[in-house]
C-alpha positions as CSV (number, residue, x, y, z in Angstrom):
1,X,11.2,51.2,15.2
2,X,9.5,49.5,18.2
3,X,10.9,47.3,20.9
4,X,9.6,45.1,23.7
5,X,11.7,44.3,26.7
6,X,10.4,41.0,28.1
7,X,11.2,40.6,31.8
8,X,10.5,37.1,33.3
9,X,12.8,37.2,36.4
10,X,12.3,38.6,39.9
11,X,16.1,38.9,40.4
12,X,17.1,42.5,41.3
13,X,19.9,42.6,38.7
14,X,17.5,41.5,36.0
15,X,14.9,44.1,37.0
16,X,17.5,46.8,37.0
17,X,18.8,45.6,33.6
18,X,15.4,45.7,32.1
19,X,14.9,49.3,33.2
20,X,18.4,50.2,31.8
21,X,17.6,48.6,28.5
22,X,14.2,50.4,28.2
23,X,15.8,53.7,29.1
24,X,18.7,53.2,26.7
25,X,16.4,52.3,23.8
26,X,14.1,55.3,24.6
27,X,16.9,57.8,24.6
28,X,19.0,56.4,21.7
29,X,18.6,59.0,18.9
30,X,20.5,56.9,16.4
31,X,18.0,54.0,16.6
32,X,14.9,56.2,16.4
33,X,12.9,53.8,18.6
34,X,9.6,55.6,18.9
35,X,7.9,53.0,21.1
36,X,9.5,51.0,23.9
37,X,7.4,48.6,26.0
38,X,8.4,46.7,29.1
39,X,6.4,43.5,29.4
40,X,6.6,42.1,33.0
41,X,5.7,38.5,32.7
42,X,5.8,35.5,35.2
43,X,8.1,36.4,38.1
44,X,9.0,39.7,36.3
45,X,5.8,41.2,37.7
46,X,7.8,41.9,40.9
47,X,9.0,45.0,39.0
48,X,5.6,46.5,38.7
49,X,4.0,45.9,42.1
50,X,3.5,48.5,44.9
51,X,6.3,47.1,47.0
52,X,8.9,47.1,44.1
53,X,12.2,48.8,45.0
54,X,12.3,50.2,41.5
55,X,8.8,51.8,41.6
56,X,10.3,55.3,41.2
57,X,12.4,54.3,38.2
58,X,9.3,52.7,36.7
59,X,7.3,55.9,37.2
60,X,10.1,57.9,35.6
61,X,10.1,55.7,32.5
62,X,6.4,55.9,32.2
63,X,6.6,59.7,32.4
64,X,9.3,59.5,29.7
65,X,7.0,57.7,27.4
66,X,7.9,54.0,28.0
67,X,4.8,51.8,28.0
68,X,4.8,49.3,30.9
69,X,2.5,46.2,30.7
70,X,2.0,43.1,32.9
71,X,0.1,39.9,32.4
72,X,-3.0,39.8,34.6
73,X,-2.8,36.0,34.7
74,X,0.7,36.3,36.3
75,X,-0.8,38.4,39.1
76,X,-3.5,35.8,39.6
77,X,-1.1,32.8,39.5
78,X,1.0,34.3,42.2
79,X,-1.9,35.4,44.4
80,X,-1.0,39.1,43.9
81,X,-4.0,41.3,43.8
82,X,-4.3,43.2,40.5
83,X,-4.8,46.4,42.5
84,X,-1.1,46.1,43.5
85,X,0.0,47.1,40.0
86,X,1.8,50.4,40.0
87,X,0.1,53.5,38.6
88,X,0.7,53.7,34.8
89,X,1.1,49.9,34.4
90,X,-1.3,48.4,31.9
91,X,-2.6,45.0,32.9
92,X,-3.1,42.8,29.8
93,X,-5.1,39.6,29.9
94,X,-2.2,37.4,29.1
95,X,1.5,38.2,29.1
96,X,2.4,35.6,26.5
97,X,-0.6,36.6,24.3
98,X,0.6,40.3,24.5
99,X,4.1,39.2,23.6
100,X,2.8,37.5,20.4
101,X,0.6,40.5,19.6
102,X,3.5,42.9,19.9
103,X,5.9,40.8,17.8
104,X,3.2,40.4,15.2
105,X,3.0,44.3,15.2
106,X,6.7,44.5,14.4
107,X,8.2,45.0,17.8
108,X,11.8,43.9,18.2
109,X,12.3,41.5,21.0
110,X,14.7,42.0,23.9
111,X,14.7,39.2,26.5
112,X,15.8,39.8,30.1
113,X,17.4,37.6,31.5
């Protein structure tokens, strides 16, 4: 099973919830989720920038095997340099395009908020 956690909010509670969802899915042995992806999109890119309060938690999830992606166009639209993406974060050309691609590949969708 595969899952994508789609984060579109910059609210601290939503960022933290997205991290908890990804961690819970990754560690849930009953579900056997072999691939968990966090897709930071729109204002959700605040989770994956160098000044993110959750940067250590993001790094831990990446180390634990969670894939973290962000839409490059979201960085551009908010005048955030792409170089501000945290290490281990994969910038994809389009967040919405990546979401469609992942769902077409059979990923289950988890929306935050």
